[in-house]
N, C-alpha and C positions, 0 to 999 in steps of 0.2 A: 559260517562259525559268526555266530549272533556280534553284532557292532562292541557293543558292551564289554566284547572279550579281550577285543584288538586295544581299546585302550592299550597310552602308552602309559606305563609303568608311575611317572612323575604325578599323572592325574590322584590316583588313591593316595586316600586322606594319610596325614604323617609319612609320607614320602616327601614332596617337593624335588626340585632341582638338582640341587646337591646331592641327596644319599639316593635320587635315580641314578644319576651317572655311577656311583661308588659299587650301585644292585649290578647297572648294565655290565660293569668292569669285573666285578667279582664274581659274579654268580651265570650270567649271560642273560637276564632276562631284560627283557623289555617293554612284556607287556602281562595286562590281567590275566589272561590266559597261562601265560608263562609260571606268573606268579606261584597261580591254583596245581601246577603241576610240578610244583618244587616240593616236594613232597617231604613230612619226618621221617627218620631215619630209626623212631623209635620213641616209648610213651612211659612217661612214669605215673605212679599209682598215687593219685592226690587224694584218694578218699583214707589212706589209712594213715595214721600216727604213730611214732614212737614211742620209746619211753626213754627219759636219758641216761637212766641205768644202764638200757639196753646198746646203747649208741656204741661202746667197746666191742661187740661183735658182729656191729655191722657193718655190710660192705655196701660203698658207693652213696648214690645222696639216701637226706633221709629226713622225715619231716617232724617236727617236733611241735608241742604249741605249750603255751605257759607265761613265766611276767617276768619283766628288767627289774633288776633289784638292783642295780650299779650301772653307774655309765661315767667312765674313764678315759681320759686323752692321758697317754701315752707320749712318751719321744726318747728316742737314743741316738743322740747328734740328729743325723739331717732326717733319721726315719722317723716318720709320725705314727699312731697308731690309736684307731679308737677302740678302745676292749668294753666289753657287753655282758655285763651275769645276767645268763637266763637259768631261767627256775621251772621247773616243773614238782609232782609229788614226790616225783622219787631219784632227781640230785639237780647237782647244776654245773652249766657248763659256761665257756666265754664264747662270745661272736666276737668275732675282729675284721675292723677297714682298718687298711693300709691307701687306701684311693677313695676318695669320692668321700669324703670323712665330713665335710661342709654341705653336703647337700643329704646326708646320712643322718648324722647328728639332730637335726632341728625335729625330723620325724620319729624320734625316741621319747616314750615315757615312762619315769620308775615306776613301777606299780601296775603299769598298764597287761591287759594280754594280748601274746600276739602268733601269729602262727609262721614258723621258720623252717625254710624248705633250705639244704645246701649238706657240701658232702664234709664229714669231721675227718679232723689231720691230726696223726700224734706229732706232739712239739714238747719236748722237755720232760716227756715221759707224762704227761696230759693233754688228751684231745681237746680239741675248740675248732669253731668251724667259720674259718675264713671267707669271706664278704658273701655271705647268705642271701637269700632272698627272705626279707622280713615284711609283711600286712598284718596291720590290726587284724586282731581276730573276728573278730567281725566283719569285715569285707571280705574274709575266705569263702568263696564259693562252695556252698556242701555240694553240688550239684555236678561239680566241676574233678571227677572221679579221674579219669589221664588228663596227662597233661602233653601234648606232641613235642617232641624234642628235635630241633633242626639242626644239619651244619652249617656254621658258620667260618668265619674268619675274622683273622684279629683287626683286617681296617675294618670289616663290617663291623667288628665291637666293640672298637674305640668311636661308634659313630653311634652306639645305643642299637646297633641290630647281631645281637648277640642271638641264642636259640628266641627267647623271651620279646627282643624285639621283632622278631622274624612272624613268631605268634601271633603278635598283636595284629602285624599287616594282616597276614591269611586269614584273619578272624575279622576282620573287617570287611574284608573281602567276600567272604563265604553268607556272610548277613545279605550281602547287596544281590546274592546270585538270581532268588526270586523266578525261576525256571528261565535263564539267560543259557543253560548248558541243556542242549540237547540230545538225545539219543541217538546213537553211533550204532548200535548193532540191535540184528534183527529182532524186532518183538518177541517173534517166537523165540530163539533161541537164549534170551533172558529171560522168560517161561522155562524154557525146558531145563536151563542152568542153574535155578534159581537163583539168580542176581541182583544188587540191588538194582534200584534205577540208579542214571549217570547221575543226575546232580548231589541224591542222596549220598551216594559212595564218596565225591568230592566234601560233602559236608564232613561226614562222618569220618570223614582219615585227618580230615583237617581238626577236625573240634568232637571227639567223639563222645557218645552218650554213655557208653559201655565200653569194656576189652571184646565184646560178641562182634559189636555192629563196626566199632575199628578193623577187626581183622576180616570182617566181611565187604568191606570198602575197600583194602587191600587187593582182598582174590579179585574182587570185579577188575579194577584198573591193573592188577595185572595180568586178566585174561585178554581185558580190553588191547591192552598194549601188543600182545604175544600175539592174539589174534588180527593184527594188521600188520603185523612185522611177517605173519604167515601168507599173508593174504599178497600182501609186497612182492614176496619169493618166487612166490606159486603161479601169481599174475605174470612175474617175470621169463620165467621159464615157459611159460602156456605163448608170449608174443615173441620170447627167441625162436619157440619150436614152428611157428607159423609165418614169420616173416625171415628167418635167416635160413636161407639153402645153405646146403655143405655141399660138397663133393661128393660123388658116389664111388665108393672102391667096392667094384662088381664081383671081385673076386680074392678069393686071398694072398692069388699069386704063386707063381714060381719059386721066387726068392723064398717067401714064408713056407712049402712046403718041402723045398731041399731042406733047408737050418733043421725044421720039424724032424724031419723022419730020416737025414744022415749025420745033422753036424749037434742037436740036440747033450748038454753037457752032463744032465739029468732027465729021469722023469718028471713034468710037471706034476705040481701037486692036482688034488682037484678042487683046490681055492683058487689056483691061476688058472685052469680050465675056463670054472665059472665065469670070472673075469675078461676073459678070452674072449670067450662066445656074450655075454653082453656089448662088450669093446666090440664084438663084429657087427652085430645087430644095429646097432650105432652106425657105425659108415657104409652101410647098404642102404640107408633109406631115406636118403635125401635130404636129410636134417645134419646143422649143422650139430657134432659132437660138442657136451663140454661137461666130461665126465673128472670126478676127484677120484683115483686110486690110493686108498690109504691101507698099509700093514705095518705090521711091526717089521723090527728091524729084522733082520736077515729072510723076511718071508720070500722075497724072490720077486720084488717088484720093477728091478732092472730089467728082466727078462719079460717080464709083460711087456714092460717097454719099449725092448728090440721086438719082440713079435711083429707087435704094432706099427712101427716104424719099418719093418719089411712087407707089413700088406701096404703101405704106403707108396714102399718102393717098388712094387709088385705089379702095381695099377699107374706107375708113371710120374707118380707124386714124388718129389723131397722132404724130406723130416728132419727135424731143429730138435734134438734136447738143453733145454737153458738150465744150469746150475750156478747154484749163488758162491761158490769158491774155484779159486784155480784147483785146489786141491780135487775137489769131487770130482770139477770137471775132468781132471785128467784121470782120474778114477775109470770116471765112466767110460773115455776116450780107447784106453787101457782095455778093460773088458768088454766093449762091443767091440773090440778091432780083435779081441783071442778067438770071441764068438763065430765072428763072421770073416775071418780069416781065408775059408777055403768055397767064400760066393764072391760071383764076380759086381762086387759091388765097393764104390769107396768110400770111407769112413775119412773126415776130417777134422782139425779143434782148430777152435780160433779164441783166444782168450786173448786178454790187455797184455799180455807178455811174450806175445808172437809177434816177431820181427815184421817192417814195414815190408818189408823185398817176397816175406813166405806171405804174406796178407792179402798184398796186391794177385799175386797167384791164385788163392782161396775164392778172393771177388772174383775175378774174372771163370774159377769153374763151377762156382755156385750159379754164375748167371747162364754160362753155356749148358750146363748140367750135369757137367761130370762127374760132381759131387755129388750123391746120394744122400751121405747123411753127416749132418752137421753139429757137433758136440759143442760147447763152447760154455762162457758166463755172460756178464752184461753186456759184454762185446758182440753178442748177436743181432742185438738191439738197433745198434747204430746206424744212421740213415746210409749211409756206403756200403752197406752190409743187404744186396740186395739179389731175390734167389731165381730160377727163371721158372719153379713151379711148385712153389710149398702148398705141402696138401697136410702136415702136421704138425704139430708143436707139442713137446712134452717139456712140464718144467718141472722140474725137482724140489724139493724142500719149498715148494711154492710160498710160503707164508714167511719166506723172505725175502720177496719182490715187492714192489710197490705195484700197488693197482696201474699206473699212467705206464710203469714200465713192459707190464703184461700186453697196456692194450698196442704199445711200439711192434711185439711180435701180430698181434691181431691183423694188423694192418700191412703183414708184409707180401700179399696174395690181392688181387681183386675182389676174389671169390675168399671170405672169410676159410685160414684153415684150421681145420679139428683143431679141439682142445682137449689136452689130457695135464690135469696135473696129478703130481702123486707125493703122498709124506708118507716117511716113516715114526711120526710124531701120531700116534693113535689118539681120534680126537672123539669125546665122550659123546654119546648121542646128541643127546639136546643141543651142545653146540653144532653137529654135523648139520641137525635140523637147520638154523638159526642162520649163522654164519654161511655154509655151503647148503642154504636149503633151494637156489635156483639152479646145482646141479644135478645131475645122479651119483649116487656116491656106489662106487665098489670096494670090496673091503675083500683083501687075502688074509685069514685067518688062519694061516696052517704051517708053520715048515717047514721046510724040504724035511725028507727023511733021514736020518744019523746026525741028527743037529742033535746032541747030548744038552740036556741043560747048566745053567750056569751057577753055581753054588756062586749064594752073596752071603755075606759075614760084616757083622758089625764088631769092628777094634777101635780100641780106645789107645790115645796118643800112649799110656803107660805099656803099651803091648808090641809098640813098634821094635823091641829087637828081635821076638817071637816073629813080626809078619819078617822081616828082611831076611832071616834063618829060612822061611818057608820061599821066599823068591829065591834063594843061595839053591835049594834045592828042585827048584822048578828048571834055570837054567841049567844046572847039572845034566838034565834030562833032555836039555834042546830045546827048552822052549825060551818065550819071548816076555816081557813085561811091559806093559806101560802104568807111567806112574805122572797122576795130572793134577795140577793144582791150582785152586781159583785166581791168583791173585799175581800180575809178573811184578809189580814192582809193589814196594812195601807200605804199607798203609799206617799212616800214625793213628790213627783211629781204631783199626780194625786187627786184634790181636789175630793172625791166621799165619800161617806159615806161605813165605810166596817162595817163589819157582825158583829164583837167582838162590835164595839162601837150601832151598829144597835143589836143586843140581849140585851145589857142594857139597852138601850132606850127601847124597846120593854118591856121588865120587870117589867119594872118602871112606863110604861102607861100602865099594864096591871097586876097588881100585883097578889099574892097568897093573900087568896087562890080561891077567883073567878075567877083567869085563870091559867091555865098551860101552858108554851112554852117548846117547845123541840127545838132544832139544830141539825142542819144535815153539813157537809163541806169534801171537801174530803182529809183534813189532818188527820181527825180522824182516830181511828183504827175502823174497822170491826165491832168489836163487838158493840160499841160504838153507833157506827152510826146505825147498824141493832135494837140497844134499841130505839134509841129516834126514830127512824124510825118504831119499831112497837107502840108504844108509843101514835104515833098518827093514824095509819090506825086504831087501835082499840079505838079512842075515846078519850086514857085518857088526851091528849092535844089536845089545840083547835088553838093551834098555831105553827105553823112549818114556824122560821128561819134559813135559810139554803143559800148554794149555789146553781150552777146552776148542782150539781147533780142528781136534781130532776128534771132537763131537761128532763128526761126520763125515763121510766118505773115503777113510785109510780101509785097507781089507788085506789085516796079516793072516790069515789064517792059522802061523805057527804061534802067535800072540795068545798065551792063556791066560795070565794073570792083568785086571786090572783094579790097582789102584788107587782110589779118588782120596787126598789129600785135604783135610777139612771139610768130608762130603756132607757137616750142614750148614755147607755157605751156600752146596748146590738146591735148584728146584729139583722137584722128583720128574721133572720129563727131560730134564737134564744128566740127571743120573743113571736114567734107563738107556738113554741115548748114549753114552758112553759104557755103560753098560754091552752094549749090544758092540761094540768094538772086538769082543774078544768072544770066542766060543762059536768061530766061524770055519774051527778044523774038524777036524774026526776027534782032539784030544780033551779028553777033562777042561774045563778053564773054574774060573774063579776070577769074583769081583770082591775087591777088601773096601768098606768104607772106611776111614778112618776119622774118628771126630775126637774131639777134645772131652773135657769130662761133667763138663755143664753144659748141656743141652737144652733148649727151649722144650716147649711140650709140640710145639710145631715141627720142630727137625726131628723130635722124637718118634712122630706119625711117619716122618719121612721116610726115616731109616727102618724103622719098622717094617714099612710101607714094603721095600726095596728086597729087605730081606725076603718078606714071606712070601710073595708070588712075583713071575717073571711077566703077568697077562699084562700087554700095554694098555690093554683098555681100559681095566682095572684100576691100573696107576694114573689113569688119565683124568677117570673121574675122580682120585682122592686128590689129586693133583688143582684139578678145577675146585675144591671143594676149599682148598687151605690156599688157593694163590684169586678163587675168582678167574670167571670167561674170559674177561677184558687181556689180561695178559697173556694169554694163551695162542699161542698161533701167530702172535703180533695184530691180533683182528683190529685194535683201537686204527690201525690207519684206514679201515674200511668204512670205518661209521658204522656197521651194523650192528655193534653192541652197545651202541647209544642206547640202552634202557634206563628209565627214570625211575622206575619201581620195580621192574620183573629181575628174578636174579636167576640164570640159567642154572647156579651150583645146589638152589635148591629148590627151582620150580621146574623141576623136569618134567613132572604129569600135568604141568599148565600148559608146558609148551607140545606134549604130545597133544594136548585136549583141542587147543587151540591150532593146530596144523589141521587135526581131523574134521573139525566142522568147518575152517577156512577153505580145506579142499573139498567137504562136501558140496559147500554156497559153490564155487566157482564149474563145481560138474553140474548141478539146477540150473546156472546162470551165468554162463561166460563172462558176459559182460558188463554184469552189474547194471541192467538194463530194467528188468523187471519194479515195478513202484515200492514194493516194498522192502528196496534192498538200494532204493535212492540216496538214504541217508550214510549206507556206508560205502560207497560210492562217494560220496561228498569227502567223507573223511579219508579215503583212500587218496583222493584229489590233491588234500592238503598235505599231509606229509609228504608225498612225492613231487611236490611239486618245486622245492629248493634242491631234489636230488637228482646228480647226474645217472644217464641208467648206465650203471660199469657190469649189466648183468651178462652182457656179451659173452665177456672177458674173466669172468668171477677166478 
């Protein structure tokens, strides 16, 4: 990169040492180039003037021109105020300052024409504009139609680095560019996609001549960002295939065949068969498997995981399954143990609650190969856990584990074990192509036969008595009910039912001896939690009052109702996961979303989406649109989504386009060694130099 762009930020005119320290701390900007990459998040059109008479109907910021007719210093106690009467041909409005009066007032002259920009506020039934931007009309730039708006912070604003202050700095820098920004994309690609030249794009995004050029600049820079992200992911995948050898599982083995032919609890769906074929191809080609299995709640991922583990065991290797919670680990242990009870195979469980004496035996049996399948939690990654021959690791709900944690499992054998990660949280396609762009992705998009769709209904707090009556009817039929609350203890700021109050009201509405209620939440001791859970699983209690600890891992086929209290407090993904706790048996199941009467626009959309569809992938797309991608799947930890301008929720078409062209480039020039691709190679090298290569354990 050009040396000019590496210049420390303190050397930019208008910054200096003190401001530089603040900019570094608040924004993480250290160099000229990093400031160039601090993009405006929106623009305001400064070519249009509003009339004062129109202001009551205007939303947001307005721009007016007129003359000052009066200037008054007012005070009420310690509160001082500068009140300026401003007039155009249609009306009069007050401009008000509470701070900075001694700097503002000397620059104002009665009778002089000004341009005013600000946000009108209604106070005492009349409109005024507090702390407007005001300049003499003759100084207004008629060419400056669009004004860039930048995010700032309270500390930056206190030092004059509000949006306008940041705009001054970026404008100063843009003026100095003068061909310092080299092109990074192949010349042919820029022509083919009709992209702005790189330096032009940076100039137009910070100081646009018009809205069309601003949009073209954003398009160019978004594409560039996504293009290099896709190149990075595809290169890592390519290097992993070339350099990382994997154990070869020559055959499916006798254990797989015995289970498949004699003990399979129900026929596999076509989607499950397809995924197993993809896994089988991975395991016999001599390369390391790095595959993500995504499927909706109840799609049969655990059975696919077990069949893969049986392939490993049948080829003389051990397999491990790591789950994020003890409840989920216990669930997997019980279901897998039941599945393989007629096979010559030993399954063990290792979690934090396993006693020291039992743990010692497990360690010994792992090292001598007696244990074939080990299921557990974070306890699996402890240094004391050693395998005789670990060949496969399955990670469930993988987004709940940190990268470094997963790396420890990777090092449990001299040749890294094959990795299979699973998630029941459907991932939008654009997110899968970025966060998991260096994995092979399999999708189980079909539910096992016999599953009835779950009826989802929205009810308000005022409908509670009807909902309770419905619960009583279902319990009379022998069914069980989940009632989930968002909070454990009362919050001073949030007016929502909490778990403990809810539990008391439920026990009053459903008293003993006719009804029995369990309670489970994250602050309980493991033994108490396990006891309450067991009571519900075995049918001794009909109602389970819980927090989201039952979001994953609880499988009670007899439970046919999920009541979600204060459903507006939950994200779409959580609501979908919770709904998946019912509908696991053959009986008709219901999910009831209870909310208050006042719902935000986003809450209404979440609730309406849940009522309308059970398609997890459609729900995931809406969820990403509402929340943004960084929050979904816990992907902040990976750093992959540290995007400066692209937005995966709205730029899906660009993700697809970028991946297509990145793949085409690597097919033509895998090492990026051709002369016309050297600028791509250099840009990629600058991106990767500070990144650890986690691609092996994605």
